[in-house]
mmCIF file of the N, C-alpha and C atoms, coordinates in Angstrom:
data_MODEL
# 
_entry.id   MODEL 
# 
loop_
_atom_site.group_PDB 
_atom_site.id 
_atom_site.type_symbol 
_atom_site.label_atom_id 
_atom_site.label_alt_id 
_atom_site.label_comp_id 
_atom_site.label_asym_id 
_atom_site.label_entity_id 
_atom_site.label_seq_id 
_atom_site.pdbx_PDB_ins_code 
_atom_site.Cartn_x 
_atom_site.Cartn_y 
_atom_site.Cartn_z 
_atom_site.occupancy 
_atom_site.B_iso_or_equiv 
_atom_site.pdbx_formal_charge 
_atom_site.auth_seq_id 
_atom_site.auth_comp_id 
_atom_site.auth_asym_id 
_atom_site.auth_atom_id 
_atom_site.pdbx_PDB_model_num 
ATOM 1   N N  . MET A 1 1  ? 134.938 96.377  10.702 1.00 0.00 ? 1  MET A N  1 
ATOM 2   C CA . MET A 1 1  ? 134.758 95.783  12.011 1.00 0.00 ? 1  MET A CA 1 
ATOM 3   C C  . MET A 1 1  ? 134.706 96.858  13.096 1.00 0.00 ? 1  MET A C  1 
ATOM 4   N N  . ARG A 1 2  ? 135.422 97.962  12.864 1.00 0.00 ? 2  ARG A N  1 
ATOM 5   C CA . ARG A 1 2  ? 135.443 99.042  13.831 1.00 0.00 ? 2  ARG A CA 1 
ATOM 6   C C  . ARG A 1 2  ? 134.047 99.648  13.989 1.00 0.00 ? 2  ARG A C  1 
ATOM 7   N N  . ASN A 1 3  ? 133.315 99.766  12.875 1.00 0.00 ? 3  ASN A N  1 
ATOM 8   C CA . ASN A 1 3  ? 131.973 100.347 12.915 1.00 0.00 ? 3  ASN A CA 1 
ATOM 9   C C  . ASN A 1 3  ? 131.038 99.506  13.768 1.00 0.00 ? 3  ASN A C  1 
ATOM 10  N N  . ILE A 1 4  ? 131.098 98.208  13.623 1.00 0.00 ? 4  ILE A N  1 
ATOM 11  C CA . ILE A 1 4  ? 130.233 97.318  14.392 1.00 0.00 ? 4  ILE A CA 1 
ATOM 12  C C  . ILE A 1 4  ? 130.535 97.441  15.878 1.00 0.00 ? 4  ILE A C  1 
ATOM 13  N N  . ARG A 1 5  ? 131.804 97.516  16.214 1.00 0.00 ? 5  ARG A N  1 
ATOM 14  C CA . ARG A 1 5  ? 132.208 97.642  17.613 1.00 0.00 ? 5  ARG A CA 1 
ATOM 15  C C  . ARG A 1 5  ? 131.699 98.970  18.192 1.00 0.00 ? 5  ARG A C  1 
ATOM 16  N N  . GLU A 1 6  ? 131.790 100.056 17.417 1.00 0.00 ? 6  GLU A N  1 
ATOM 17  C CA . GLU A 1 6  ? 131.314 101.352 17.884 1.00 0.00 ? 6  GLU A CA 1 
ATOM 18  C C  . GLU A 1 6  ? 129.800 101.370 18.047 1.00 0.00 ? 6  GLU A C  1 
ATOM 19  N N  . ILE A 1 7  ? 129.099 100.732 17.125 1.00 0.00 ? 7  ILE A N  1 
ATOM 20  C CA . ILE A 1 7  ? 127.643 100.700 17.209 1.00 0.00 ? 7  ILE A CA 1 
ATOM 21  C C  . ILE A 1 7  ? 127.200 99.931  18.449 1.00 0.00 ? 7  ILE A C  1 
ATOM 22  N N  . TRP A 1 8  ? 127.832 98.803  18.744 1.00 0.00 ? 8  TRP A N  1 
ATOM 23  C CA . TRP A 1 8  ? 127.484 98.046  19.940 1.00 0.00 ? 8  TRP A CA 1 
ATOM 24  C C  . TRP A 1 8  ? 127.802 98.838  21.200 1.00 0.00 ? 8  TRP A C  1 
ATOM 25  N N  . TYR A 1 9  ? 128.910 99.572  21.161 1.00 0.00 ? 9  TYR A N  1 
ATOM 26  C CA . TYR A 1 9  ? 129.271 100.404 22.310 1.00 0.00 ? 9  TYR A CA 1 
ATOM 27  C C  . TYR A 1 9  ? 128.202 101.472 22.548 1.00 0.00 ? 9  TYR A C  1 
ATOM 28  N N  . LEU A 1 10 ? 127.772 102.140 21.489 1.00 0.00 ? 10 LEU A N  1 
ATOM 29  C CA . LEU A 1 10 ? 126.768 103.187 21.635 1.00 0.00 ? 10 LEU A CA 1 
ATOM 30  C C  . LEU A 1 10 ? 125.420 102.624 22.084 1.00 0.00 ? 10 LEU A C  1 
ATOM 31  N N  . HIS A 1 11 ? 125.040 101.471 21.559 1.00 0.00 ? 11 HIS A N  1 
ATOM 32  C CA . HIS A 1 11 ? 123.781 100.863 21.984 1.00 0.00 ? 11 HIS A CA 1 
ATOM 33  C C  . HIS A 1 11 ? 123.823 100.460 23.454 1.00 0.00 ? 11 HIS A C  1 
ATOM 34  N N  . SER A 1 12 ? 124.933 99.907  23.891 1.00 0.00 ? 12 SER A N  1 
ATOM 35  C CA . SER A 1 12 ? 125.026 99.518  25.300 1.00 0.00 ? 12 SER A CA 1 
ATOM 36  C C  . SER A 1 12 ? 125.049 100.751 26.194 1.00 0.00 ? 12 SER A C  1 
ATOM 37  N N  . LEU A 1 13 ? 125.689 101.812 25.733 1.00 0.00 ? 13 LEU A N  1 
ATOM 38  C CA . LEU A 1 13 ? 125.705 103.050 26.501 1.00 0.00 ? 13 LEU A CA 1 
ATOM 39  C C  . LEU A 1 13 ? 124.298 103.615 26.637 1.00 0.00 ? 13 LEU A C  1 
ATOM 40  N N  . HIS A 1 14 ? 123.523 103.576 25.561 1.00 0.00 ? 14 HIS A N  1 
ATOM 41  C CA . HIS A 1 14 ? 122.144 104.058 25.623 1.00 0.00 ? 14 HIS A CA 1 
ATOM 42  C C  . HIS A 1 14 ? 121.270 103.123 26.469 1.00 0.00 ? 14 HIS A C  1 
ATOM 43  N N  . ALA A 1 15 ? 121.517 101.850 26.393 1.00 0.00 ? 15 ALA A N  1 
ATOM 44  C CA . ALA A 1 15 ? 120.732 100.897 27.181 1.00 0.00 ? 15 ALA A CA 1 
ATOM 45  C C  . ALA A 1 15 ? 120.931 101.130 28.676 1.00 0.00 ? 15 ALA A C  1 
ATOM 46  N N  . ILE A 1 16 ? 122.072 101.624 29.063 1.00 0.00 ? 16 ILE A N  1 
ATOM 47  C CA . ILE A 1 16 ? 122.340 101.922 30.465 1.00 0.00 ? 16 ILE A CA 1 
ATOM 48  C C  . ILE A 1 16 ? 121.899 103.345 30.815 1.00 0.00 ? 16 ILE A C  1 
ATOM 49  N N  . GLY A 1 17 ? 122.183 104.283 29.926 1.00 0.00 ? 17 GLY A N  1 
ATOM 50  C CA . GLY A 1 17 ? 121.935 105.694 30.215 1.00 0.00 ? 17 GLY A CA 1 
ATOM 51  C C  . GLY A 1 17 ? 120.482 106.111 30.216 1.00 0.00 ? 17 GLY A C  1 
ATOM 52  N N  . ILE A 1 18 ? 119.689 105.569 29.313 1.00 0.00 ? 18 ILE A N  1 
ATOM 53  C CA . ILE A 1 18 ? 118.283 105.985 29.223 1.00 0.00 ? 18 ILE A CA 1 
ATOM 54  C C  . ILE A 1 18 ? 117.502 105.627 30.488 1.00 0.00 ? 18 ILE A C  1 
ATOM 55  N N  . PRO A 1 19 ? 117.602 104.412 31.017 1.00 0.00 ? 19 PRO A N  1 
ATOM 56  C CA . PRO A 1 19 ? 116.886 104.127 32.271 1.00 0.00 ? 19 PRO A CA 1 
ATOM 57  C C  . PRO A 1 19 ? 117.356 104.996 33.447 1.00 0.00 ? 19 PRO A C  1 
ATOM 58  N N  . ILE A 1 20 ? 118.644 105.283 33.490 1.00 0.00 ? 20 ILE A N  1 
ATOM 59  C CA . ILE A 1 20 ? 119.148 106.142 34.564 1.00 0.00 ? 20 ILE A CA 1 
ATOM 60  C C  . ILE A 1 20 ? 118.552 107.538 34.435 1.00 0.00 ? 20 ILE A C  1 
ATOM 61  N N  . ALA A 1 21 ? 118.516 108.051 33.196 1.00 0.00 ? 21 ALA A N  1 
ATOM 62  C CA . ALA A 1 21 ? 117.937 109.376 32.971 1.00 0.00 ? 21 ALA A CA 1 
ATOM 63  C C  . ALA A 1 21 ? 116.435 109.381 33.251 1.00 0.00 ? 21 ALA A C  1 
ATOM 64  N N  . ALA A 1 22 ? 115.782 108.250 33.055 1.00 0.00 ? 22 ALA A N  1 
ATOM 65  C CA . ALA A 1 22 ? 114.343 108.159 33.292 1.00 0.00 ? 22 ALA A CA 1 
ATOM 66  C C  . ALA A 1 22 ? 114.010 108.057 34.779 1.00 0.00 ? 22 ALA A C  1 
ATOM 67  N N  . GLY A 1 23 ? 115.000 107.812 35.618 1.00 0.00 ? 23 GLY A N  1 
ATOM 68  C CA . GLY A 1 23 ? 114.761 107.790 37.053 1.00 0.00 ? 23 GLY A CA 1 
ATOM 69  C C  . GLY A 1 23 ? 114.665 106.419 37.670 1.00 0.00 ? 23 GLY A C  1 
ATOM 70  N N  . VAL A 1 24 ? 115.247 105.424 37.061 1.00 0.00 ? 24 VAL A N  1 
ATOM 71  C CA . VAL A 1 24 ? 115.198 104.068 37.611 1.00 0.00 ? 24 VAL A CA 1 
ATOM 72  C C  . VAL A 1 24 ? 115.877 104.003 38.982 1.00 0.00 ? 24 VAL A C  1 
ATOM 73  N N  . LEU A 1 25 ? 116.890 104.828 39.172 1.00 0.00 ? 25 LEU A N  1 
ATOM 74  C CA . LEU A 1 25 ? 117.622 104.813 40.440 1.00 0.00 ? 25 LEU A CA 1 
ATOM 75  C C  . LEU A 1 25 ? 117.001 105.716 41.494 1.00 0.00 ? 25 LEU A C  1 
ATOM 76  N N  . TYR A 1 26 ? 115.867 106.329 41.196 1.00 0.00 ? 26 TYR A N  1 
ATOM 77  C CA . TYR A 1 26 ? 115.204 107.227 42.146 1.00 0.00 ? 26 TYR A CA 1 
ATOM 78  C C  . TYR A 1 26 ? 114.853 106.546 43.470 1.00 0.00 ? 26 TYR A C  1 
ATOM 79  N N  . PRO A 1 27 ? 114.327 105.306 43.463 1.00 0.00 ? 27 PRO A N  1 
ATOM 80  C CA . PRO A 1 27 ? 114.029 104.659 44.752 1.00 0.00 ? 27 PRO A CA 1 
ATOM 81  C C  . PRO A 1 27 ? 115.263 104.482 45.643 1.00 0.00 ? 27 PRO A C  1 
ATOM 82  N N  . ALA A 1 28 ? 116.429 104.417 45.057 1.00 0.00 ? 28 ALA A N  1 
ATOM 83  C CA . ALA A 1 28 ? 117.657 104.278 45.842 1.00 0.00 ? 28 ALA A CA 1 
ATOM 84  C C  . ALA A 1 28 ? 118.235 105.645 46.212 1.00 0.00 ? 28 ALA A C  1 
ATOM 85  N N  . SER A 1 29 ? 117.458 106.713 45.981 1.00 0.00 ? 29 SER A N  1 
ATOM 86  C CA . SER A 1 29 ? 117.872 108.097 46.279 1.00 0.00 ? 29 SER A CA 1 
ATOM 87  C C  . SER A 1 29 ? 119.073 108.542 45.454 1.00 0.00 ? 29 SER A C  1 
ATOM 88  N N  . LEU A 1 30 ? 119.250 107.947 44.294 1.00 0.00 ? 30 LEU A N  1 
ATOM 89  C CA . LEU A 1 30 ? 120.311 108.370 43.384 1.00 0.00 ? 30 LEU A CA 1 
ATOM 90  C C  . LEU A 1 30 ? 119.662 109.122 42.226 1.00 0.00 ? 30 LEU A C  1 
ATOM 91  N N  . LEU A 1 31 ? 119.902 110.414 42.176 1.00 0.00 ? 31 LEU A N  1 
ATOM 92  C CA . LEU A 1 31 ? 119.313 111.234 41.137 1.00 0.00 ? 31 LEU A CA 1 
ATOM 93  C C  . LEU A 1 31 ? 120.387 111.753 40.198 1.00 0.00 ? 31 LEU A C  1 
ATOM 94  N N  . LEU A 1 32 ? 120.028 111.868 38.940 1.00 0.00 ? 32 LEU A N  1 
ATOM 95  C CA . LEU A 1 32 ? 120.925 112.401 37.928 1.00 0.00 ? 32 LEU A CA 1 
ATOM 96  C C  . LEU A 1 32 ? 120.649 113.883 37.777 1.00 0.00 ? 32 LEU A C  1 
ATOM 97  N N  . SER A 1 33 ? 121.675 114.679 37.882 1.00 0.00 ? 33 SER A N  1 
ATOM 98  C CA . SER A 1 33 ? 121.528 116.119 37.743 1.00 0.00 ? 33 SER A CA 1 
ATOM 99  C C  . SER A 1 33 ? 121.059 116.448 36.323 1.00 0.00 ? 33 SER A C  1 
ATOM 100 N N  . PRO A 1 34 ? 120.155 117.392 36.173 1.00 0.00 ? 34 PRO A N  1 
ATOM 101 C CA . PRO A 1 34 ? 119.706 117.768 34.839 1.00 0.00 ? 34 PRO A CA 1 
ATOM 102 C C  . PRO A 1 34 ? 120.840 118.280 33.948 1.00 0.00 ? 34 PRO A C  1 
ATOM 103 N N  . ILE A 1 35 ? 121.831 118.908 34.555 1.00 0.00 ? 35 ILE A N  1 
ATOM 104 C CA . ILE A 1 35 ? 122.974 119.398 33.782 1.00 0.00 ? 35 ILE A CA 1 
ATOM 105 C C  . ILE A 1 35 ? 123.771 118.232 33.219 1.00 0.00 ? 35 ILE A C  1 
ATOM 106 N N  . VAL A 1 36 ? 123.984 117.213 34.018 1.00 0.00 ? 36 VAL A N  1 
ATOM 107 C CA . VAL A 1 36 ? 124.712 116.026 33.564 1.00 0.00 ? 36 VAL A CA 1 
ATOM 108 C C  . VAL A 1 36 ? 123.919 115.302 32.485 1.00 0.00 ? 36 VAL A C  1 
ATOM 109 N N  . ALA A 1 37 ? 122.611 115.220 32.664 1.00 0.00 ? 37 ALA A N  1 
ATOM 110 C CA . ALA A 1 37 ? 121.768 114.566 31.665 1.00 0.00 ? 37 ALA A CA 1 
ATOM 111 C C  . ALA A 1 37 ? 121.802 115.322 30.343 1.00 0.00 ? 37 ALA A C  1 
ATOM 112 N N  . ALA A 1 38 ? 121.742 116.643 30.395 1.00 0.00 ? 38 ALA A N  1 
ATOM 113 C CA . ALA A 1 38 ? 121.802 117.456 29.179 1.00 0.00 ? 38 ALA A CA 1 
ATOM 114 C C  . ALA A 1 38 ? 123.154 117.306 28.486 1.00 0.00 ? 38 ALA A C  1 
ATOM 115 N N  . LEU A 1 39 ? 124.214 117.261 29.257 1.00 0.00 ? 39 LEU A N  1 
ATOM 116 C CA . LEU A 1 39 ? 125.550 117.082 28.682 1.00 0.00 ? 39 LEU A CA 1 
ATOM 117 C C  . LEU A 1 39 ? 125.676 115.717 28.016 1.00 0.00 ? 39 LEU A C  1 
ATOM 118 N N  . ALA A 1 40 ? 125.179 114.688 28.677 1.00 0.00 ? 40 ALA A N  1 
ATOM 119 C CA . ALA A 1 40 ? 125.242 113.341 28.110 1.00 0.00 ? 40 ALA A CA 1 
ATOM 120 C C  . ALA A 1 40 ? 124.424 113.246 26.828 1.00 0.00 ? 40 ALA A C  1 
ATOM 121 N N  . MET A 1 41 ? 123.276 113.874 26.802 1.00 0.00 ? 41 MET A N  1 
ATOM 122 C CA . MET A 1 41 ? 122.435 113.844 25.611 1.00 0.00 ? 41 MET A CA 1 
ATOM 123 C C  . MET A 1 41 ? 123.096 114.609 24.464 1.00 0.00 ? 41 MET A C  1 
ATOM 124 N N  . SER A 1 42 ? 123.716 115.726 24.766 1.00 0.00 ? 42 SER A N  1 
ATOM 125 C CA . SER A 1 42 ? 124.419 116.499 23.741 1.00 0.00 ? 42 SER A CA 1 
ATOM 126 C C  . SER A 1 42 ? 125.585 115.713 23.155 1.00 0.00 ? 42 SER A C  1 
ATOM 127 N N  . LEU A 1 43 ? 126.364 115.090 24.022 1.00 0.00 ? 43 LEU A N  1 
ATOM 128 C CA . LEU A 1 43 ? 127.490 114.292 23.544 1.00 0.00 ? 43 LEU A CA 1 
ATOM 129 C C  . LEU A 1 43 ? 127.020 113.096 22.724 1.00 0.00 ? 43 LEU A C  1 
ATOM 130 N N  . SER A 1 44 ? 125.896 112.527 23.095 1.00 0.00 ? 44 SER A N  1 
ATOM 131 C CA . SER A 1 44 ? 125.339 111.420 22.337 1.00 0.00 ? 44 SER A CA 1 
ATOM 132 C C  . SER A 1 44 ? 124.941 111.872 20.938 1.00 0.00 ? 44 SER A C  1 
ATOM 133 N N  . SER A 1 45 ? 124.299 113.014 20.846 1.00 0.00 ? 45 SER A N  1 
ATOM 134 C CA . SER A 1 45 ? 123.898 113.543 19.539 1.00 0.00 ? 45 SER A CA 1 
ATOM 135 C C  . SER A 1 45 ? 125.111 113.840 18.668 1.00 0.00 ? 45 SER A C  1 
ATOM 136 N N  . VAL A 1 46 ? 126.127 114.429 19.255 1.00 0.00 ? 46 VAL A N  1 
ATOM 137 C CA . VAL A 1 46 ? 127.342 114.735 18.504 1.00 0.00 ? 46 VAL A CA 1 
ATOM 138 C C  . VAL A 1 46 ? 128.001 113.456 18.013 1.00 0.00 ? 46 VAL A C  1 
ATOM 139 N N  . SER A 1 47 ? 128.046 112.424 18.847 1.00 0.00 ? 47 SER A N  1 
ATOM 140 C CA . SER A 1 47 ? 128.683 111.168 18.431 1.00 0.00 ? 47 SER A CA 1 
ATOM 141 C C  . SER A 1 47 ? 127.907 110.502 17.295 1.00 0.00 ? 47 SER A C  1 
ATOM 142 N N  . VAL A 1 48 ? 126.580 110.589 17.320 1.00 0.00 ? 48 VAL A N  1 
ATOM 143 C CA . VAL A 1 48 ? 125.776 110.015 16.237 1.00 0.00 ? 48 VAL A CA 1 
ATOM 144 C C  . VAL A 1 48 ? 126.034 110.749 14.933 1.00 0.00 ? 48 VAL A C  1 
ATOM 145 N N  . ILE A 1 49 ? 126.088 112.083 14.981 1.00 0.00 ? 49 ILE A N  1 
ATOM 146 C CA . ILE A 1 49 ? 126.322 112.875 13.771 1.00 0.00 ? 49 ILE A CA 1 
ATOM 147 C C  . ILE A 1 49 ? 127.707 112.609 13.209 1.00 0.00 ? 49 ILE A C  1 
ATOM 148 N N  . VAL A 1 50 ? 128.707 112.579 14.067 1.00 0.00 ? 50 VAL A N  1 
ATOM 149 C CA . VAL A 1 50 ? 130.079 112.327 13.601 1.00 0.00 ? 50 VAL A CA 1 
ATOM 150 C C  . VAL A 1 50 ? 130.187 110.941 12.978 1.00 0.00 ? 50 VAL A C  1 
ATOM 151 N N  . ASN A 1 51 ? 129.554 109.952 13.587 1.00 0.00 ? 51 ASN A N  1 
ATOM 152 C CA . ASN A 1 51 ? 129.600 108.594 13.047 1.00 0.00 ? 51 ASN A CA 1 
ATOM 153 C C  . ASN A 1 51 ? 128.895 108.527 11.691 1.00 0.00 ? 51 ASN A C  1 
ATOM 154 N N  . ALA A 1 52 ? 127.754 109.213 11.548 1.00 0.00 ? 52 ALA A N  1 
ATOM 155 C CA . ALA A 1 52 ? 127.040 109.219 10.270 1.00 0.00 ? 52 ALA A CA 1 
ATOM 156 C C  . ALA A 1 52 ? 127.870 109.885 9.183  1.00 0.00 ? 52 ALA A C  1 
ATOM 157 N N  . LEU A 1 53 ? 128.515 110.990 9.504  1.00 0.00 ? 53 LEU A N  1 
ATOM 158 C CA . LEU A 1 53 ? 129.352 111.669 8.517  1.00 0.00 ? 53 LEU A CA 1 
ATOM 159 C C  . LEU A 1 53 ? 130.561 110.816 8.132  1.00 0.00 ? 53 LEU A C  1 
ATOM 160 N N  . ARG A 1 54 ? 131.124 110.116 9.106  1.00 0.00 ? 54 ARG A N  1 
ATOM 161 C CA . ARG A 1 54 ? 132.267 109.247 8.816  1.00 0.00 ? 54 ARG A CA 1 
ATOM 162 C C  . ARG A 1 54 ? 131.853 108.099 7.896  1.00 0.00 ? 54 ARG A C  1 
ATOM 163 N N  . LEU A 1 55 ? 130.680 107.526 8.159  1.00 0.00 ? 55 LEU A N  1 
ATOM 164 C CA . LEU A 1 55 ? 130.201 106.438 7.302  1.00 0.00 ? 55 LEU A CA 1 
ATOM 165 C C  . LEU A 1 55 ? 129.906 106.937 5.894  1.00 0.00 ? 55 LEU A C  1 
ATOM 166 N N  . ARG A 1 56 ? 129.350 108.138 5.770  1.00 0.00 ? 56 ARG A N  1 
ATOM 167 C CA . ARG A 1 56 ? 129.082 108.706 4.449  1.00 0.00 ? 56 ARG A CA 1 
ATOM 168 C C  . ARG A 1 56 ? 130.385 108.904 3.681  1.00 0.00 ? 56 ARG A C  1 
ATOM 169 N N  . THR A 1 57 ? 131.424 109.360 4.367  1.00 0.00 ? 57 THR A N  1 
ATOM 170 C CA . THR A 1 57 ? 132.716 109.550 3.721  1.00 0.00 ? 57 THR A CA 1 
ATOM 171 C C  . THR A 1 57 ? 133.295 108.217 3.269  1.00 0.00 ? 57 THR A C  1 
ATOM 172 N N  . LEU A 1 58 ? 133.174 107.183 4.094  1.00 0.00 ? 58 LEU A N  1 
ATOM 173 C CA . LEU A 1 58 ? 133.693 105.877 3.726  1.00 0.00 ? 58 LEU A CA 1 
ATOM 174 C C  . LEU A 1 58 ? 132.942 105.305 2.520  1.00 0.00 ? 58 LEU A C  1 
ATOM 175 N N  . GLU A 1 59 ? 131.628 105.526 2.460  1.00 0.00 ? 59 GLU A N  1 
ATOM 176 C CA . GLU A 1 59 ? 130.851 105.065 1.312  1.00 0.00 ? 59 GLU A CA 1 
ATOM 177 C C  . GLU A 1 59 ? 131.259 105.787 0.043  1.00 0.00 ? 59 GLU A C  1 
ATOM 178 N N  . ALA A 1 60 ? 131.522 107.080 0.142  1.00 0.00 ? 60 ALA A N  1 
ATOM 179 C CA . ALA A 1 60 ? 131.936 107.853 -1.033 1.00 0.00 ? 60 ALA A CA 1 
ATOM 180 C C  . ALA A 1 60 ? 133.288 107.386 -1.539 1.00 0.00 ? 60 ALA A C  1 
ATOM 181 N N  . LEU A 1 61 ? 134.176 107.046 -0.627 1.00 0.00 ? 61 LEU A N  1 
ATOM 182 C CA . LEU A 1 61 ? 135.499 106.577 -1.030 1.00 0.00 ? 61 LEU A CA 1 
ATOM 183 C C  . LEU A 1 61 ? 135.432 105.177 -1.647 1.00 0.00 ? 61 LEU A C  1 
ATOM 184 N N  . ALA A 1 62 ? 134.502 104.359 -1.189 1.00 0.00 ? 62 ALA A N  1 
ATOM 185 C CA . ALA A 1 62 ? 134.379 102.994 -1.695 1.00 0.00 ? 62 ALA A CA 1 
ATOM 186 C C  . ALA A 1 62 ? 133.801 102.977 -3.113 1.00 0.00 ? 62 ALA A C  1 
ATOM 187 N N  . GLY A 1 63 ? 133.000 103.965 -3.429 1.00 0.00 ? 63 GLY A N  1 
ATOM 188 C CA . GLY A 1 63 ? 132.409 104.031 -4.779 1.00 0.00 ? 63 GLY A CA 1 
ATOM 189 C C  . GLY A 1 63 ? 131.161 103.194 -4.891 1.00 0.00 ? 63 GLY A C  1 
ATOM 190 N N  . PRO A 1 64 ? 130.549 103.228 -6.076 1.00 0.00 ? 64 PRO A N  1 
ATOM 191 C CA . PRO A 1 64 ? 129.278 102.506 -6.279 1.00 0.00 ? 64 PRO A CA 1 
ATOM 192 C C  . PRO A 1 64 ? 129.440 101.010 -6.358 1.00 0.00 ? 64 PRO A C  1 
# 
């Protein structure tokens, strides 16, 4: 159940973050700094890799 909750959290985070990074808030004069965008993208990649490795470990422990 924890995995499903984490996946929904990550999807909702991306659903909010991608439009902001694409400039949806530009008409309101709210811009995202490129440094902040790069940091958010890096953290997103790290979280995906860690989650994939954790799932692989859980599958190995569960067996065939």
